[in-house]
N, C-alpha and C positions, 0 to 999 in steps of 0.2 A: 320686543322680538320675544318668540314664544322659544325658552330651552325646555327639551326632553332629555333628562338625566339618565342617560342606558350604564354607564361606569363610573364606579370610583377607584382611587389610588388606597390602598390599604396599606398602613407603617404598622410596625411594630416592634419594640426593642424588647431582647432577650439577652441572659448569657451566652457566650460565643457558643459553647458545646450544644447547646438547643436549637440550633440556627437548620440542620439540615432534618432534621425531623422535624420542625416547625413550618420549612417550605417544603419538606413532599404532604402534611399534610393538608397545605390550605391546597395545593396545585390540585391532590387526588381529591377536593373537594369541585374543581372547576375553576378556582382564580388561577392566573395567571396567564390567561392566555391572550394573545394579539396576534390576529390576522390566522395563520396556516402556522403559528407558533403555540405551541404550549412551554408549561414548566419556565414562562417568561418572569424573573424576580430581580433583582438587585440589592446586594445587601452592603453594608457600611459598615467600618468598626466607630465606634464614638465610647463619650464615656457618660456611663450615666448616675445621676443620685440619688438618694432617696434617707427618709428617716420613717422608721414607722414606729405608729404609737406603741402604748401599754397592748392595744388590740389584736394588731398583728402578727403575723406570723410568717415571717420574713424566709425567703427561699436561702437567701445571700443577707452575712450582715448577723445585726444585733437589734432588739429591740429599741429605740430612744436616741440609738447612734444614726451620725451621719456617715453615711456611708460613698465610696466616691469607688464605682468599679468601670471595669472594661466589658462593653458591649456590644451587639450586633443588632441594626437597623434592618426590616428585613420590608421592602416595598414592592407591591404589586398590583397589577388591574384586578379587578374583578367587577362582571356584569351586577345590575343592583339588585336583578329576581334571585341572584342565591349567597347575596350577603348575609344573611342571618344562618343559613348554614355552613358556610364558610369562616364565621364567628364564633358558632357554635365548637367548630372542630379543633380552631386556632384556640379558643380555649381549655378544652380539653388537654393540649398537649405540651401546652404551656406551664412551665415551672412555677411559673410567679403565679402568689393570691389577686394579685391586680397589673394585669397588664396594661401598658401604655397603649393603648391601641387609640390612631387617630384614621380616621374616612375624610377623602375630600371627592367630592364632586368633582367630574372631568365633563367639557362641556368638549362635544365632538367636532371635528373642525369646520362639517358639514353646516355649523350654526352663525356661521359669521358670514 
């Protein structure tokens, strides 16, 4: 089976107050299109943990202290040809020094 990946799913966590700005930014760059629909995203409330090192510049919390925070996880579909552009914009508006971004290749059902 020869699979040609044309789309990915991207998910990223963020402070709840940043959700709308990040969602708007990635959709303005062309992410979140499914068929004849645009701005297709889903968000889920979640709990994130992190501990910044001495070299960190945390947006929330303190260096060298375990933080447990309520966050939102935003998920959306993106064509592979615009992934770099979408990620660049996402990082510009995301408040975290190092956003946790996952990129998951999607297999089109026509490949089965």
